[in-house]
C-alpha positions in Angstrom: -43.4 -70.2 -19.8 -42.6 -68.4 -23.1 -40.9 -70.6 -25.6 -39.0 -67.4 -26.8 -37.5 -66.8 -23.3 -36.5 -70.5 -23.1 -34.9 -70.2 -26.6 -33.0 -67.1 -25.7 -31.7 -68.6 -22.5 -30.3 -71.5 -24.5 -28.2 -74.0 -22.7 -28.6 -72.0 -19.4 -32.4 -72.2 -19.5 -32.7 -75.1 -17.1 -30.2 -73.8 -14.7 -31.6 -70.3 -14.5 -35.3 -71.1 -14.6 -35.3 -74.0 -12.2 -32.6 -72.9 -9.6 -33.6 -72.7 -5.9 -31.6 -70.3 -3.9 -30.6 -71.9 -0.5 -28.1 -69.4 0.6 -30.4 -66.5 1.5 -33.8 -68.0 1.1 -36.6 -66.1 -0.6 -38.7 -65.9 2.5 -36.0 -63.6 4.0 -36.3 -61.1 1.1 -38.8 -58.3 0.7 -39.9 -58.9 -2.8 -41.1 -56.4 -5.3 -45.0 -56.3 -5.4 -47.8 -54.0 -6.5 -47.9 -52.7 -3.0 -44.3 -52.0 -2.5 -44.8 -48.4 -1.5 -47.4 -49.3 1.1 -45.3 -52.3 2.3 -42.0 -50.6 2.6 -41.9 -46.9 2.3 -45.1 -46.0 4.1 -43.2 -46.6 7.5 -40.1 -44.7 6.4 -39.0 -41.0 6.7 -39.9 -40.4 3.0 -42.5 -37.6 2.5 -45.8 -38.0 1.0 -44.6 -36.3 -2.2 -41.7 -38.7 -2.4 -44.0 -41.7 -2.0 -46.1 -40.2 -4.8 -43.0 -40.0 -7.0 -42.0 -43.6 -6.2 -45.6 -44.7 -6.9 -45.7 -42.8 -10.2 -42.4 -44.4 -11.4 -43.8 -47.9 -10.3 -47.2 -47.4 -11.9 -46.1 -46.3 -15.4 -45.4 -48.2 -18.6 -46.0 -51.8 -19.4 -44.8 -53.0 -15.9 -47.0 -50.5 -14.2 -48.6 -52.0 -11.1 -46.3 -55.0 -11.1 -43.8 -53.8 -8.6 -41.1 -54.0 -11.3 -39.4 -51.3 -13.4 -37.8 -51.0 -16.8 -36.0 -47.8 -17.2 -34.2 -46.4 -20.3 -30.9 -44.6 -19.2 -29.2 -42.4 -21.9 -26.4 -40.4 -20.2 -23.7 -42.1 -22.5 -23.2 -38.9 -24.4 -21.1 -37.8 -21.5 -19.9 -40.9 -20.0 -18.7 -42.6 -23.2 -18.8 -39.5 -25.6 -21.6 -38.7 -27.8 -19.8 -39.9 -30.9 -19.0 -43.3 -29.4 -22.6 -43.6 -28.2 -24.8 -42.2 -31.0 -22.7 -42.9 -34.1 -24.3 -46.3 -34.5 -27.7 -44.5 -34.6 -27.4 -40.8 -35.1 -31.0 -40.1 -34.6 -30.4 -40.1 -30.8 -28.3 -37.0 -31.0 -31.8 -35.5 -30.9 -33.1 -35.7 -27.2 -36.7 -35.9 -28.4 -36.0 -39.3 -29.9 -34.5 -40.6 -26.7 -37.7 -39.8 -24.8 -39.9 -41.2 -27.7 -38.0 -44.5 -27.4 -38.9 -44.8 -23.6 -42.5 -44.0 -24.3 -42.9 -46.4 -27.2 -40.8 -49.1 -25.4 -43.3 -49.0 -22.5 -40.6 -48.0 -20.0 -41.5 -46.9 -16.5 -39.3 -43.8 -16.8 -36.5 -42.2 -18.7 -33.2 -41.4 -17.2 -30.9 -38.9 -18.8 -28.9 -35.5 -18.4 -30.2 -32.0 -17.5 -29.8 -31.0 -21.0 -31.5 -34.0 -22.7 -34.6 -33.8 -20.4 -34.6 -30.0 -20.0 -34.9 -29.2 -23.7 -38.0 -31.3 -24.1 -39.4 -31.3 -20.5 -42.5 -29.1 -21.3 -43.7 -31.5 -23.9 -42.9 -34.8 -21.9 -42.8 -34.2 -18.2 -46.5 -35.1 -17.8 -46.2 -38.1 -20.2 -43.4 -40.1 -18.5 -41.6 -40.0 -15.2 -38.3 -38.2 -15.8 -35.1 -38.9 -13.8 -32.3 -36.5 -14.1 -28.8 -37.9 -13.8 -27.1 -35.2 -11.7 -23.5 -36.2 -11.9 -21.3 -37.7 -14.7 -17.8 -38.8 -15.5 -16.7 -36.0 -17.8 -14.6 -37.8 -20.3 -12.9 -35.1 -22.4 -10.1 -34.0 -20.1 -6.7 -35.2 -21.1 -5.5 -37.4 -19.8 -8.8 -39.2 -19.3 -9.9 -39.3 -15.6 -12.6 -41.2 -13.8 -14.5 -38.9 -11.5 -18.2 -38.1 -11.0 -18.9 -34.4 -10.9 -22.1 -32.5 -10.4 -23.8 -31.0 -13.6 -26.4 -28.9 -12.0 -28.8 -28.4 -9.0 -31.6 -30.5 -7.7 -34.0 -27.6 -7.8 -33.3 -27.4 -11.6 -34.4 -31.1 -12.0 -37.5 -30.4 -9.8 -38.4 -27.2 -11.9 -38.3 -29.2 -15.1 -40.9 -31.6 -13.8 -38.6 -34.6 -13.0 -39.9 -36.9 -10.3 -36.7 -38.5 -9.5 -32.8 -38.0 -9.6 -30.0 -40.4 -10.2 -26.4 -40.2 -9.3 -23.1 -42.2 -9.5 -20.6 -42.9 -6.7 -17.3 -44.7 -7.7 -17.0 -46.6 -4.6 -13.3 -47.4 -3.7 -12.0 -44.6 -5.8 -9.7 -41.8 -4.5 -12.6 -39.4 -5.1 -15.4 -41.4 -3.4 -15.4 -39.6 -0.1 -16.2 -36.2 -1.9 -18.7 -37.9 -4.2 -20.3 -39.5 -1.1 -20.8 -36.1 0.6 -22.1 -34.4 -2.6 -24.7 -37.1 -3.4 -25.9 -37.5 0.2 -26.4 -33.7 0.2 -28.2 -33.9 -3.3 -30.4 -36.7 -2.2 -31.4 -34.9 1.0 -32.5 -32.0 -1.0 -34.4 -34.2 -3.6 -36.3 -36.0 -0.7 -37.1 -32.5 0.7 -38.6 -31.6 -2.6 -40.6 -34.8 -2.9 -38.4 -36.6 -5.4 -37.3 -40.2 -5.5 -33.5 -41.1 -5.6 -31.6 -43.7 -7.5 -27.9 -44.5 -7.0 -25.6 -46.1 -9.5 -23.4 -48.0 -7.1 -20.3 -48.7 -9.1 -16.8 -49.7 -7.9 -13.7 -48.1 -9.4 -10.1 -48.7 -8.4 -7.3 -50.3 -10.4 -6.5 -52.2 -7.2 -9.7 -54.2 -7.8 -7.8 -56.0 -10.6 -5.6 -58.7 -9.2 -3.5 -61.2 -10.9 -5.3 -60.6 -14.2 -8.8 -61.0 -12.6 -11.2 -58.1 -12.5 -13.2 -57.9 -9.3 -15.0 -54.7 -10.0 -18.3 -56.7 -10.5 -17.6 -59.3 -7.7 -20.6 -60.0 -5.6 -18.8 -59.1 -2.3 -17.5 -55.7 -3.4 -20.7 -54.7 -5.3 -22.7 -55.9 -2.3 -20.8 -53.7 0.0 -21.2 -50.7 -2.5 -25.0 -51.4 -2.4 -25.0 -51.3 1.3 -23.2 -47.9 1.3 -25.7 -46.7 -1.2 -28.8 -47.5 0.8 -27.0 -46.0 4.0 -27.3 -42.5 2.2 -31.0 -43.2 1.6 -31.2 -44.1 -2.0 -34.7 -45.4 -2.8 -33.4 -47.6 -5.7 -29.9 -49.1 -6.2 -28.5 -49.6 -9.7 -25.7 -52.2 -10.0 -23.9 -54.2 -12.5 -24.8 -58.0 -12.5 -22.2 -59.8 -10.5 -19.6 -61.7 -12.7 -17.5 -63.4 -10.0 -16.9 -63.2 -6.1 -14.0 -63.0 -3.7 -12.9 -59.4 -4.4 -12.2 -58.8 -0.7 -10.0 -62.0 -0.5 -8.0 -61.0 -3.5 -7.5 -57.3 -2.7 -6.8 -58.1 1.0 -8.3 -54.7 2.0 -11.3 -53.8 4.1 -13.1 -56.6 5.9 -15.3 -59.6 5.1 -16.2 -63.0 6.6 -15.6 -66.5 5.4 -19.4 -67.1 5.8 -20.0 -64.7 2.9 -18.4 -67.3 0.6 -19.3 -70.6 2.4 -22.9 -69.8 3.5 -24.3 -66.7 1.8 -23.2 -67.2 -1.8 -22.4 -70.0 -4.4 -21.0 -69.6 -7.8 -24.6 -69.5 -9.3 -25.4 -66.1 -10.8 -28.8 -66.0 -9.0 -27.1 -66.6 -5.7 -24.5 -64.0 -6.3 -27.2 -61.4 -7.2 -29.3 -62.5 -4.2 -26.3 -61.3 -2.1 -26.6 -57.9 -4.0 -30.2 -57.8 -3.1 -29.5 -58.7 0.6 -27.2 -55.8 0.9 -30.1 -53.5 -0.2 -31.6 -54.0 3.2 -32.9 -57.5 2.2 -34.8 -56.0 -0.8 -36.6 -53.1 1.1 -34.6 -50.8 -1.4 -35.1 -52.2 -5.0 -32.1 -53.5 -6.9 -32.1 -52.8 -10.6 -29.2 -54.3 -12.7 -27.7 -52.6 -15.7 -27.8 -53.9 -19.2 -24.2 -53.2 -20.2 -22.6 -52.4 -23.6 -24.1 -53.3 -26.9 -22.5 -56.3 -28.6 -24.7 -56.6 -31.5 -26.5 -60.0 -32.4 -26.2 -61.3 -28.8 -27.9 -58.3 -27.1 -31.4 -59.7 -26.9 -30.3 -63.1 -25.3 -28.0 -61.3 -22.9 -30.7 -58.8 -21.8 -33.3 -61.5 -21.3 -30.7 -63.6 -19.3 -30.0 -60.6 -17.1 -33.7 -60.0 -16.5 -34.3 -63.5 -15.4 -31.4 -63.5 -13.1 -32.4 -60.2 -11.6 -36.0 -61.2 -11.2 -35.4 -64.7 -9.7 -32.8 -63.2 -7.3 -35.5 -60.8 -6.0 -34.4 -57.6 -7.9 -36.8 -54.8 -8.9 -35.9 -54.6 -12.7 -33.5 -53.5 -15.3 -32.0 -50.2 -16.4 -30.9 -50.7 -19.9 -29.8 -48.2 -22.5 -27.1 -49.0 -25.1 -28.5 -52.3 -26.2 -31.7 -50.4 -27.0 -30.8 -47.1 -28.5 -27.8 -48.3 -30.6 -30.2 -49.9 -33.0 -33.2 -48.8 -35.1 -36.3 -47.7 -33.0 -38.5 -50.8 -33.9 -35.7 -53.2 -32.8 -35.1 -51.1 -29.6 -38.6 -51.2 -28.7 -38.7 -55.0 -29.3 -35.8 -55.5 -27.1 -37.2 -53.4 -24.3 -40.5 -55.2 -24.5 -38.6 -58.7 -24.5 -37.1 -57.6 -21.1 -40.4 -56.5 -19.7 -42.1 -59.8 -20.8 -39.7 -61.6 -18.3 -41.1 -59.5 -15.4 -44.8 -59.9 -16.6 -44.4 -63.9 -16.9 -45.7 -65.1 -13.7 -44.3 -68.5 -14.4 -40.8 -66.9 -13.8 -40.8 -67.0 -10.0 -38.4 -66.0 -7.2 -35.6 -68.6 -6.7 
């Protein structure tokens, strides 16, 4: 076990590294492995070309061949405004530097916009798997609104050499039905062209905040969001790490079961994340957790903690952007490598 990892986990090291999950046990989970494509997808309806695209993503970078992925996502220029995203490090206004960070950081792939990837695609499409994020929350309209809209066509992503596409659905929002239909159609086309699909399964509704408590990242609501995502045949699910539980009980909408809280989860972050994995067809579809916003000095510790929780829960990796690109290149690479080291450390096992 790396002394650095133990140091970064701090007071939570023992709880996170030695926890045994007794809610949904590890023998019930399809765990990430070097043979993930042969074990899971070979029996699916995915085409040979899609299998090749999935294998290409899993086989690239420092984690290549491990079954785990480390992806750099940089679509924040739209989602949070370019100024808010790149002012801390203006070099990333240049799309080439975004791709360079992913390559130098040893990532499996780079996820970004049609514009960012398209403008440098001829130089880099054969050097790193590219994932085009096809919809975004356009954040300039006044008043601000929260809706994911399509920014281009799947064929355009394929033409530039991308091997996968990503999309977001704001589950629970008033616009989610339209987003569901749009993304399902887009993913069908992507699979037809032989591309892999990754779905950002985020919840979004002011009603998910009850009595001052925010349940947007509760294990039960995000778990159901994941289950909806795999239903429209996402090959990988991106989800925020759960921060609490009991969203359904607080909102009193939809349906749940008391067993979700008494048998299938505890308050431990690994058990909560295991429930997210379970909703991804018991891990047949890989769960990658997001890195969240950059908070400065604590970013490294937070990122390594997230990686340990994701790995020990049975997840497939991390998709982390702002914590890496809102700092100098060398520091960004070091942060990405520290996360990858968690997945390469065989002493960090499944809980």
